[in-house]
Residue frames as qw, qx, qy, qz and C-alpha x, y, z in Angstrom:
[[0.423, -0.420, 0.747, -0.294, -54.65, 12.85, 44.27],
 [0.481, 0.166, -0.802, -0.312, -54.50, 9.24, 43.13],
 [0.834, -0.349, -0.096, -0.416, -56.88, 6.64, 44.62],
 [0.260, 0.356, -0.839, 0.318, -55.39, 4.45, 47.35],
 [0.698, -0.389, -0.560, -0.217, -57.27, 1.73, 49.18],
 [0.300, -0.686, 0.360, -0.556, -57.51, 2.46, 52.93],
 [0.773, -0.322, 0.488, -0.246, -57.44, -1.20, 53.94],
 [0.278, -0.332, 0.850, 0.300, -55.70, -4.40, 52.77],
 [0.495, 0.213, -0.533, -0.652, -56.96, -5.78, 49.46],
 [0.280, -0.025, -0.959, 0.020, -57.40, -9.23, 50.98],
 [0.119, 0.296, 0.689, -0.650, -60.20, -7.79, 53.15],
 [0.332, 0.096, -0.339, -0.875, -62.37, -6.79, 50.17],
 [0.477, -0.212, -0.789, -0.324, -64.44, -10.02, 50.22],
 [0.282, -0.320, -0.744, 0.515, -64.98, -9.69, 53.98],
 [0.128, 0.307, 0.196, -0.922, -66.43, -6.19, 53.70],
 [0.394, 0.035, -0.555, -0.732, -68.47, -7.14, 50.63],
 [0.388, -0.245, -0.889, -0.017, -70.01, -10.05, 52.57],
 [0.157, -0.443, -0.614, 0.634, -71.20, -7.63, 55.28],
 [0.056, -0.076, -0.290, -0.952, -72.73, -5.19, 52.77],
 [0.039, 0.607, 0.778, -0.160, -76.22, -4.06, 53.66],
 [0.004, -0.099, -0.199, -0.975, -77.84, -1.25, 51.75],
 [0.314, 0.258, 0.600, -0.689, -81.21, -0.04, 53.00],
 [0.640, 0.452, -0.036, -0.620, -82.82, -0.11, 49.55],
 [0.845, 0.081, 0.529, 0.018, -83.31, -3.34, 47.65],
 [0.060, 0.619, -0.552, -0.556, -80.85, -3.77, 44.80],
 [0.464, 0.099, 0.869, 0.139, -82.26, -7.04, 43.46],
 [0.468, 0.759, 0.403, -0.206, -84.76, -5.08, 41.39],
 [0.138, 0.862, -0.340, -0.350, -81.96, -3.01, 39.89],
 [0.266, -0.382, 0.847, 0.257, -79.82, -6.08, 39.17],
 [0.541, 0.342, 0.766, -0.066, -82.84, -7.81, 37.64],
 [0.435, 0.830, 0.105, -0.332, -83.15, -5.06, 35.04],
 [0.238, -0.635, 0.579, 0.454, -79.63, -5.66, 33.75],
 [0.412, 0.040, 0.826, 0.384, -80.20, -8.45, 31.21],
 [0.346, 0.748, 0.565, -0.048, -83.31, -6.75, 29.84],
 [0.077, 0.941, -0.065, -0.322, -81.70, -3.35, 29.35],
 [0.302, -0.530, 0.651, 0.451, -78.42, -4.75, 28.04],
 [0.462, 0.258, 0.800, 0.282, -80.23, -6.88, 25.45],
 [0.278, 0.853, 0.438, -0.051, -82.46, -3.98, 24.38],
 [0.561, 0.250, 0.098, 0.783, -79.60, -1.47, 24.30],
 [0.059, -0.442, 0.032, -0.895, -81.39, 1.40, 26.05],
 [0.049, -0.249, -0.771, 0.584, -83.41, 2.26, 29.13],
 [0.171, -0.654, -0.572, -0.465, -87.05, 3.19, 29.44],
 [0.161, -0.616, 0.165, -0.754, -88.25, 5.98, 31.69],
 [0.823, -0.484, -0.066, -0.289, -89.68, 3.58, 34.28],
 [0.893, -0.021, -0.221, 0.391, -86.30, 1.85, 34.52],
 [0.308, 0.469, -0.224, 0.797, -84.57, 5.20, 34.98],
 [0.511, -0.627, 0.007, -0.588, -87.09, 5.96, 37.72],
 [0.932, -0.325, -0.155, 0.038, -86.10, 2.76, 39.54],
 [0.723, 0.179, -0.204, 0.635, -82.37, 3.51, 39.22],
 [0.036, 0.594, -0.118, 0.795, -82.76, 7.12, 40.31],
 [0.682, -0.599, -0.028, -0.418, -84.77, 6.07, 43.36],
 [0.935, -0.181, -0.182, 0.243, -82.21, 3.39, 44.29],
 [0.613, 0.231, -0.169, 0.736, -79.22, 5.74, 44.01],
 [0.109, 0.046, -0.224, 0.967, -80.61, 9.07, 45.18],
 [0.072, -0.581, -0.811, 0.002, -84.17, 8.85, 46.55],
 [0.094, -0.684, -0.310, 0.654, -84.28, 12.51, 47.64],
 [0.102, 0.545, -0.296, -0.777, -83.51, 13.84, 44.17],
 [0.321, 0.132, 0.890, 0.297, -85.12, 11.11, 42.07],
 [0.324, 0.711, 0.540, -0.312, -88.19, 13.22, 41.33],
 [0.090, 0.713, -0.273, -0.640, -86.26, 15.47, 38.96],
 [0.201, -0.134, 0.857, 0.455, -85.91, 12.62, 36.49],
 [0.373, 0.563, 0.712, -0.193, -89.65, 12.84, 35.87],
 [0.221, 0.775, -0.067, -0.589, -88.97, 15.85, 33.60],
 [0.103, -0.338, 0.791, 0.499, -87.44, 13.53, 31.00],
 [0.759, 0.293, -0.102, -0.572, -89.59, 12.44, 28.10],
 [0.910, -0.046, 0.410, -0.030, -89.69, 8.70, 27.36],
 [0.784, 0.584, 0.035, 0.207, -88.05, 9.11, 23.95],
 [0.089, 0.873, -0.395, 0.271, -85.31, 11.32, 25.39],
 [0.660, -0.493, 0.551, -0.132, -84.43, 8.64, 27.96],
 [0.917, 0.236, 0.311, 0.088, -84.24, 6.06, 25.17],
 [0.574, 0.774, -0.103, 0.247, -82.05, 8.22, 22.92],
 [0.131, -0.834, 0.473, -0.252, -79.62, 9.30, 25.62],
 [0.715, -0.387, 0.574, -0.097, -79.17, 5.84, 27.11],
 [0.893, 0.384, 0.213, 0.098, -78.91, 4.18, 23.70],
 [0.408, 0.829, -0.275, 0.265, -76.13, 6.59, 22.81],
 [0.367, -0.721, 0.538, -0.234, -74.36, 6.07, 26.16],
 [0.848, -0.158, 0.502, -0.056, -74.44, 2.28, 25.77],
 [0.831, 0.451, 0.232, 0.227, -73.14, 2.39, 22.18],
 [0.097, 0.962, -0.256, 0.011, -70.61, 5.24, 22.47],
 [0.882, 0.238, -0.253, 0.319, -67.02, 4.24, 21.79],
 [0.298, 0.473, -0.420, 0.715, -65.36, 6.76, 24.12],
 [0.398, -0.341, -0.714, 0.464, -65.45, 6.67, 27.90],
 [0.017, -0.178, -0.204, 0.963, -66.14, 10.38, 28.19],
 [0.406, -0.105, -0.434, -0.798, -69.16, 10.25, 25.89],
 [0.496, -0.285, -0.819, -0.052, -70.62, 7.31, 27.82],
 [0.328, -0.423, -0.611, 0.583, -70.68, 9.08, 31.16],
 [0.031, -0.222, -0.070, 0.972, -71.20, 12.70, 30.19],
 [0.303, -0.203, -0.569, -0.737, -74.17, 12.14, 27.91],
 [0.422, -0.452, -0.783, 0.058, -76.07, 10.53, 30.78],
 [0.230, -0.394, -0.407, 0.791, -75.75, 13.72, 32.82],
 [0.147, -0.090, -0.340, -0.925, -77.91, 15.46, 30.21],
 [0.420, -0.478, -0.736, -0.232, -80.88, 13.60, 31.66],
 [0.345, -0.631, 0.136, -0.682, -82.76, 15.63, 34.25],
 [0.791, -0.497, 0.192, -0.302, -82.06, 14.25, 37.72],
 [0.961, 0.041, -0.014, 0.271, -78.96, 12.32, 36.63],
 [0.107, -0.908, 0.405, 0.016, -75.72, 13.61, 38.05],
 [0.351, 0.559, -0.751, 0.010, -72.36, 11.84, 37.84],
 [0.312, -0.223, 0.859, -0.339, -73.09, 9.38, 40.70],
 [0.736, 0.307, 0.441, -0.412, -76.38, 8.22, 39.13],
 [0.628, 0.644, -0.357, -0.252, -74.77, 8.09, 35.69],
 [0.074, 0.495, -0.860, 0.100, -72.10, 5.83, 37.19],
 [0.572, 0.029, 0.723, -0.387, -74.85, 3.52, 38.49],
 [0.759, 0.526, 0.054, -0.380, -76.34, 3.28, 35.00],
 [0.487, 0.622, -0.609, -0.070, -72.98, 2.30, 33.52],
 [0.245, -0.386, 0.839, -0.297, -72.21, -0.03, 36.45],
 [0.610, 0.127, 0.704, -0.341, -75.31, -2.15, 35.98],
 [0.692, 0.576, 0.360, -0.243, -76.12, -1.80, 32.28],
 [0.397, 0.786, -0.425, -0.211, -72.95, -1.38, 30.22],
 [0.967, 0.141, -0.199, 0.077, -70.94, -4.34, 28.95],
 [0.470, 0.466, -0.463, 0.589, -67.71, -2.76, 30.22],
 [0.582, -0.451, -0.563, 0.375, -66.88, -2.62, 33.92],
 [0.012, 0.620, -0.057, 0.783, -67.67, 0.55, 35.85],
 [0.288, -0.244, -0.715, 0.589, -67.64, 1.29, 39.57],
 [0.168, -0.850, -0.458, -0.200, -70.36, 3.30, 41.25],
 [0.280, 0.342, -0.256, 0.860, -69.18, 6.73, 42.26],
 [0.546, -0.716, -0.397, -0.177, -70.44, 7.27, 45.77],
 [0.124, -0.835, 0.351, -0.406, -69.09, 9.34, 48.65],
 [0.824, -0.440, 0.343, -0.101, -68.57, 6.16, 50.67],
 [0.918, 0.235, 0.147, 0.285, -66.64, 4.36, 47.94],
 [0.383, 0.794, -0.168, 0.442, -64.56, 7.46, 47.25],
 [0.418, -0.775, 0.372, -0.293, -63.63, 7.74, 50.92],
 [0.933, -0.211, 0.290, 0.029, -62.60, 4.07, 50.96],
 [0.798, 0.313, 0.135, 0.498, -60.04, 4.81, 48.25],
 [0.463, -0.457, -0.097, 0.753, -58.81, 8.01, 49.94],
 [0.161, 0.341, 0.393, 0.839, -60.57, 10.45, 47.62],
 [0.120, 0.387, 0.426, -0.808, -62.59, 13.48, 48.66],
 [0.369, 0.684, 0.625, 0.071, -65.88, 14.19, 46.93],
 [0.321, 0.096, 0.204, 0.920, -65.11, 17.00, 44.50],
 [0.207, 0.458, 0.298, -0.812, -67.10, 20.22, 44.50],
 [0.664, 0.526, -0.095, -0.522, -67.78, 19.50, 40.83],
 [0.805, -0.021, 0.571, 0.158, -67.40, 16.14, 39.12],
 [0.373, 0.731, -0.383, -0.424, -65.49, 15.91, 35.88],
 [0.935, 0.292, -0.202, -0.016, -64.18, 13.29, 33.51],
 [0.371, 0.614, -0.559, 0.415, -60.68, 14.05, 34.82],
 [0.407, -0.402, 0.622, -0.535, -61.79, 12.99, 38.30],
 [0.879, 0.038, 0.215, -0.423, -64.05, 10.10, 37.29],
 [0.849, 0.413, -0.320, -0.076, -61.92, 8.18, 34.83],
 [0.227, 0.508, -0.750, 0.357, -58.83, 7.70, 37.05],
 [0.560, -0.196, 0.586, -0.553, -61.24, 6.30, 39.66],
 [0.906, 0.268, -0.005, -0.329, -62.68, 3.92, 37.03],
 [0.637, 0.526, -0.553, 0.114, -59.20, 2.76, 36.02],
 [0.123, -0.449, 0.741, -0.484, -58.16, 2.26, 39.64],
 [0.727, -0.044, 0.460, -0.507, -61.26, 0.14, 40.34],
 [0.873, 0.392, -0.205, -0.204, -60.87, -1.89, 37.14],
 [0.418, 0.542, -0.682, 0.257, -57.24, -2.62, 38.00],
 [0.326, -0.332, 0.695, -0.548, -58.08, -3.51, 41.61],
 [0.852, 0.107, 0.207, -0.468, -60.94, -5.77, 40.54],
 [0.811, 0.452, -0.369, -0.043, -58.72, -7.59, 38.10],
 [0.219, 0.551, -0.707, 0.385, -55.74, -7.83, 40.47],
 [0.380, -0.215, 0.707, -0.556, -57.82, -9.22, 43.36],
 [0.207, -0.075, -0.907, -0.359, -60.01, -11.28, 41.03],
 [0.154, 0.479, 0.724, -0.471, -63.38, -9.99, 42.22],
 [0.214, 0.609, 0.590, 0.484, -66.19, -8.65, 40.10],
 [0.082, 0.357, -0.019, 0.930, -66.99, -4.95, 40.06],
 [0.564, -0.587, -0.300, -0.498, -70.24, -5.39, 42.01],
 [0.807, -0.396, -0.339, 0.277, -68.39, -7.12, 44.85],
 [0.474, 0.102, -0.148, 0.862, -65.73, -4.40, 44.85],
 [0.178, -0.515, -0.152, -0.825, -68.40, -1.71, 44.98],
 [0.714, -0.575, -0.338, -0.213, -70.13, -3.40, 47.91],
 [0.759, -0.224, -0.296, 0.535, -66.82, -3.74, 49.79],
 [0.278, 0.260, -0.062, 0.923, -65.88, -0.07, 49.31],
 [0.397, -0.571, -0.224, -0.682, -69.32, 1.08, 50.44],
 [0.798, -0.496, -0.340, -0.037, -69.37, -1.18, 53.48],
 [0.654, -0.034, -0.294, 0.696, -65.85, -0.30, 54.60],
 [0.030, 0.373, -0.032, 0.927, -66.80, 3.37, 54.67],
 [0.600, -0.550, -0.303, -0.496, -70.07, 2.67, 56.47],
 [0.839, -0.399, -0.320, 0.186, -68.17, 0.85, 59.20],
 [0.688, -0.189, -0.107, 0.692, -65.15, 3.18, 59.43],
 [0.225, 0.498, 0.153, 0.824, -65.91, 6.68, 58.23]]
């Protein structure tokens, strides 16, 4: 099934403006220039991201060694193929597709949406029983096209999709 926005595109800024997420994202956003300049993440930064995206399962990321976090994220940020970028991140303990999408969303030079059950619902997609590149990448392309067409940045689009679901699902 192809993504399809459940509400008029012109309402995206309105929903984004009402976005309220219970966990503070300023810390996550503040890491962006540091990580992007360095080209990899450190374990403490992964800990922050994992807690922001999935607090209940964030503890599993503690099994990752510092050097392993560096190597995996450095590869993900420098990989030339979309599939390599996302899938390598899922090799980190405690990082599933949704958390991997957060890492790319905030720390990769290319534009990536966050894959979240709320955002998926807002574009008429069901959460799959198992994520795959074949599910993820059409969602990425849909969001990139929508962001460009409506002339809003990916963070604003993500906030709007999340908030619309919170108010309507």
